[in-house]
MDAnalysis code that builds the backbone (N, CA, C; Angstrom):
import MDAnalysis as mda
import numpy as np

u = mda.Universe.empty(168, n_residues=56, atom_resindex=np.repeat(np.arange(56), 3), trajectory=True)
u.add_TopologyAttr("name", ["N", "CA", "C"] * 56)
u.add_TopologyAttr("resid", np.arange(1, 57))
u.add_TopologyAttr("resname", ["MET", "LYS", "PRO", "LEU", "ILE", "ILE", "THR", "ASN", "ILE", "LEU", "ILE", "TRP", "SER", "TYR", "THR", "SER", "ASN", "LEU", "ASN", "ASN", "LEU", "VAL", "SER", "THR", "PHE", "TYR", "TYR", "HIS", "LYS", "LEU", "LEU", "PHE", "LEU", "ASN", "PHE", "LEU", "ILE", "TYR", "ARG", "TYR", "MET", "LEU", "TYR", "LEU", "PHE", "LYS", "TYR", "ASN", "THR", "CYS", "LEU", "LYS", "LEU", "ASN", "ILE", "SER"])
u.atoms.positions = np.array([
    [75.890, 31.205, 67.215],
    [74.764, 32.136, 67.056],
    [74.172, 32.515, 68.414],
    [74.004, 31.529, 69.283],
    [73.387, 31.832, 70.581],
    [74.220, 32.782, 71.446],
    [75.521, 32.612, 71.541],
    [76.303, 33.552, 72.344],
    [76.148, 34.999, 71.871],
    [76.047, 35.166, 70.571],
    [75.879, 36.504, 70.013],
    [74.566, 37.126, 70.503],
    [73.499, 36.333, 70.479],
    [72.199, 36.824, 70.949],
    [72.292, 37.206, 72.426],
    [72.952, 36.362, 73.212],
    [73.079, 36.638, 74.648],
    [73.856, 37.935, 74.874],
    [74.948, 38.102, 74.144],
    [75.723, 39.335, 74.321],
    [74.927, 40.543, 73.872],
    [74.145, 40.392, 72.811],
    [73.292, 41.493, 72.364],
    [72.288, 41.872, 73.442],
    [71.686, 40.877, 74.053],
    [70.718, 41.137, 75.130],
    [71.410, 41.830, 76.300],
    [72.605, 41.368, 76.648],
    [73.353, 41.981, 77.747],
    [73.678, 43.439, 77.433],
    [74.161, 43.677, 76.215],
    [74.504, 45.044, 75.821],
    [73.254, 45.921, 75.833],
    [72.159, 45.383, 75.305],
    [70.915, 46.159, 75.265],
    [70.447, 46.503, 76.672],
    [70.454, 45.525, 77.588],
    [70.001, 45.789, 78.963],
    [70.922, 46.797, 79.636],
    [72.228, 46.671, 79.366],
    [73.171, 47.595, 79.981],
    [72.914, 49.023, 79.494],
    [72.733, 49.188, 78.199],
    [72.512, 50.544, 77.667],
    [71.182, 51.101, 78.148],
    [70.154, 50.252, 78.238],
    [68.860, 50.749, 78.719],
    [68.959, 51.179, 80.184],
    [69.689, 50.402, 80.983],
    [69.888, 50.782, 82.381],
    [70.666, 52.085, 82.481],
    [71.651, 52.228, 81.626],
    [72.440, 53.454, 81.609],
    [71.550, 54.636, 81.245],
    [70.713, 54.447, 80.257],
    [69.789, 55.516, 79.866],
    [68.851, 55.877, 81.008],
    [68.362, 54.861, 81.698],
    [67.483, 55.122, 82.841],
    [68.203, 55.914, 83.921],
    [69.441, 55.520, 84.194],
    [70.222, 56.233, 85.202],
    [70.421, 57.680, 84.806],
    [70.814, 57.892, 83.575],
    [71.068, 59.252, 83.099],
    [69.794, 60.080, 83.147],
    [68.689, 59.503, 82.705],
    [67.434, 60.253, 82.685],
    [66.979, 60.597, 84.103],
    [67.108, 59.639, 85.040],
    [66.712, 59.947, 86.412],
    [67.621, 61.005, 87.005],
    [68.913, 60.915, 86.681],
    [69.860, 61.909, 87.184],
    [69.474, 63.300, 86.678],
    [69.199, 63.404, 85.375],
    [68.812, 64.698, 84.834],
    [67.473, 65.158, 85.382],
    [66.579, 64.216, 85.612],
    [65.279, 64.564, 86.169],
    [65.439, 65.175, 87.558],
    [66.263, 64.547, 88.390],
    [66.494, 65.093, 89.728],
    [67.198, 66.431, 89.666],
    [68.112, 66.565, 88.705],
    [68.789, 67.847, 88.545],
    [67.793, 68.933, 88.167],
    [66.879, 68.597, 87.272],
    [65.853, 69.562, 86.868],
    [64.959, 69.922, 88.037],
    [64.579, 68.927, 88.809],
    [63.750, 69.200, 89.987],
    [64.468, 70.141, 90.938],
    [65.740, 69.871, 91.162],
    [66.520, 70.706, 92.061],
    [66.622, 72.130, 91.525],
    [66.835, 72.236, 90.218],
    [66.923, 73.555, 89.586],
    [65.600, 74.298, 89.719],
    [64.503, 73.605, 89.491],
    [63.191, 74.234, 89.658],
    [62.987, 74.695, 91.089],
    [63.419, 73.890, 92.032],
    [63.303, 74.245, 93.438],
    [64.108, 75.506, 93.738],
    [65.331, 75.583, 93.213],
    [66.162, 76.770, 93.429],
    [65.520, 78.010, 92.825],
    [65.023, 77.873, 91.603],
    [64.379, 79.014, 90.947],
    [63.161, 79.456, 91.745],
    [62.401, 78.485, 92.225],
    [61.210, 78.799, 93.014],
    [61.590, 79.542, 94.295],
    [62.613, 79.066, 94.985],
    [63.063, 79.735, 96.201],
    [63.534, 81.165, 95.903],
    [64.262, 81.292, 94.802],
    [64.789, 82.603, 94.431],
    [63.655, 83.572, 94.117],
    [62.657, 83.101, 93.383],
    [61.509, 83.958, 93.054],
    [60.763, 84.359, 94.326],
    [60.605, 83.400, 95.216],
    [59.943, 83.687, 96.489],
    [60.721, 84.756, 97.264],
    [62.029, 84.591, 97.282],
    [62.883, 85.546, 97.978],
    [62.744, 86.937, 97.350],
    [62.773, 86.990, 96.019],
    [62.624, 88.274, 95.331],
    [61.269, 88.897, 95.635],
    [60.245, 88.082, 95.632],
    [58.903, 88.574, 95.896],
    [58.816, 89.178, 97.303],
    [59.336, 88.449, 98.287],
    [59.330, 88.955, 99.664],
    [60.137, 90.246, 99.767],
    [61.283, 90.242, 99.129],
    [62.159, 91.411, 99.176],
    [61.466, 92.629, 98.561],
    [60.809, 92.418, 97.426],
    [60.092, 93.513, 96.760],
    [58.945, 94.025, 97.614],
    [58.206, 93.136, 98.213],
    [57.087, 93.581, 99.058],
    [57.615, 94.356, 100.262],
    [58.716, 93.903, 100.820],
    [59.299, 94.631, 101.956],
    [59.724, 96.035, 101.516],
    [60.325, 96.133, 100.360],
    [60.740, 97.443, 99.855],
    [59.531, 98.347, 99.653],
    [58.474, 97.797, 99.060],
    [57.273, 98.597, 98.819],
    [56.657, 99.055, 100.140],
    [56.639, 98.177, 101.114],
    [56.090, 98.538, 102.419],
    [56.939, 99.619, 103.074],
    [58.221, 99.532, 102.924],
    [59.102, 100.540, 103.515],
    [58.944, 101.888, 102.821],
    [58.763, 101.849, 101.515],
    [58.642, 103.105, 100.768],
    [57.331, 103.795, 101.105],
    [56.237, 103.023, 101.143],
    [54.923, 103.639, 101.355],
    [54.649, 103.973, 102.819],
])
């Protein structure tokens, strides 16, 4: 009975660690994606203002 409990605890800790790794990985990916979108929007904004200044 005891070995079974130990293996269950090991499996549980392993899966929880795996979940943590996956979640942090996705979190960093999301942060990076947000950063890219932010840079792109900034670039578009600057580009649009430059165009407007050139036109007027």
